[in-house]
C-alpha positions in Angstrom: -23.5 -3.1 9.1 -21.3 -6.0 9.4 -20.5 -8.7 6.6 -19.1 -12.1 6.6 -16.0 -13.0 5.0 -17.8 -14.6 2.2 -19.8 -11.5 1.7 -16.6 -9.4 1.7 -15.0 -11.6 -0.7 -18.0 -11.2 -3.2 -18.1 -7.4 -2.6 -14.3 -6.9 -3.2 -13.4 -9.8 -5.5 -10.9 -10.9 -3.2 -10.9 -14.6 -2.3 -11.7 -15.8 1.2 -8.0 -17.2 1.7 -6.6 -13.8 0.6 -8.9 -12.2 3.5 -7.8 -14.7 5.8 -4.2 -14.3 5.0 -4.6 -10.3 5.4 -6.4 -10.9 8.8 -3.4 -13.3 9.7 -0.8 -10.7 8.9 -2.6 -8.0 11.1 -4.0 -6.0 8.5 -7.5 -5.6 10.0 -6.3 -4.5 13.6 -10.0 -3.7 14.8 -11.6 -6.6 13.0 -14.5 -8.1 15.4 -15.4 -11.6 15.8 -18.7 -13.4 17.1 -18.3 -17.0 18.0 -15.0 -17.0 15.9 -16.6 -15.5 12.9 -15.1 -12.5 11.3 -17.4 -9.6 11.2 -16.3 -7.1 8.7 -17.5 -3.6 9.0 -17.3 -0.3 6.7 -13.9 0.3 8.5 -12.3 -3.0 7.2 -14.0 -2.4 3.6 -12.3 1.0 3.5 -9.0 -0.7 4.8 -9.3 -3.1 1.9 -9.4 -0.4 -0.6 -6.2 1.0 1.0 -4.2 -2.3 1.2 -5.1 -3.1 -2.5 -4.0 0.4 -3.7 -0.7 0.0 -1.8 0.0 -3.5 -3.0 -0.5 -2.3 -6.4 1.9 0.6 -5.8 4.4 -2.0 -4.9 4.4 -2.0 -1.1 5.1 -5.3 0.6 2.8 -6.8 3.2 5.0 -6.0 6.0 5.0 -2.2 5.1 1.3 -2.3 4.7 1.1 -3.9 8.2 3.2 -1.0 9.6 0.7 1.5 8.0 -2.2 -0.1 9.4 -0.5 0.0 12.8 0.1 3.6 12.5 -3.6 4.0 11.9 -4.4 2.8 15.3 -1.9 5.0 16.9 -3.9 8.3 16.0 -2.7 11.7 15.0 0.9 11.1 16.2 1.8 9.1 13.1 0.2 11.5 10.5 3.6 12.4 9.3 4.6 8.9 8.9 1.6 7.9 7.1 1.7 10.9 4.8 5.4 10.2 3.8 4.3 6.7 3.1 2.0 7.9 0.5 4.4 10.7 -0.8 6.8 7.9 -1.4 4.4 5.4 -3.1 3.2 8.2 -5.4 6.7 9.0 -6.6 7.1 5.1 -7.1 3.8 5.0 -9.0 5.2 8.1 -11.0 8.2 6.3 -12.0 6.2 3.1 -13.0 3.9 5.3 -15.0 7.0 6.9 -17.0 8.3 3.6 -17.5 5.0 2.1 -18.7 4.6 5.4 -21.0 8.0 4.5 -22.4 6.8 1.0 -23.0 3.7 2.2 -24.5 5.6 4.6 -27.0 7.8 1.6 -28.2 4.8 -0.4 -28.8 3.2 2.4 -30.8 6.2 2.9 -32.9 6.6 -0.7 -33.6 3.0 -0.9 -34.8 3.3 2.1 -36.8 6.8 0.6 -38.3 5.3 -2.6 -39.3 2.0 -1.3 -40.5 4.1 1.1 -42.8 6.4 -1.8 -43.8 3.3 -3.8 -44.9 2.2 -1.0 -46.9 5.4 -0.1 -48.4 6.3 -3.9 -48.9 9.6 -3.9 -46.9 11.4 -2.7 -43.8 14.0 -1.2 -45.7 11.5 1.3 -47.3 10.3 2.2 -43.6 14.0 2.7 -42.7 14.7 4.9 -45.8 12.0 7.4 -44.5 13.8 10.6 -43.3 13.3 11.2 -39.6 11.5 14.7 -40.4 9.1 12.9 -42.5 7.9 10.5 -39.9 4.6 11.2 -38.3 4.8 13.7 -35.5 3.8 11.5 -32.9 6.6 9.1 -33.8 9.0 12.1 -34.0 8.0 13.5 -30.7 8.1 10.0 -28.7 11.3 8.7 -30.5 13.8 11.5 -30.9 16.1 9.2 -32.6 16.9 7.8 -36.2 15.1 4.7 -36.7 
């Protein structure tokens, strides 16, 4: 099965210019053309999933290009490819941890202002002893508020 760039755009929700850019950057090393028209196969569709995953994990286009080049070299680059994914997982783990901290603060602030509205003032919220705060607040904010 082959798809045109427009069909791939609809299928992946990526714009045609983005797909052309990826092609210019060498991210589709085996992309076939018929009379100058790009013909995307299942291989390129799978590649797009990996490209988008790596982009979302923070990898740059040149580094993604390096990965795509490694895929054309066969088993001799398995270690490099695995290491790339191990490193990106570590990056994503850090991002998830950072986002968890952000979520904890947002949750705390929602509770704080909801409680301030119920009690009528911020001073009333601040007067609540730490050990009387909701357990979720205590667990996620081990500090006096």
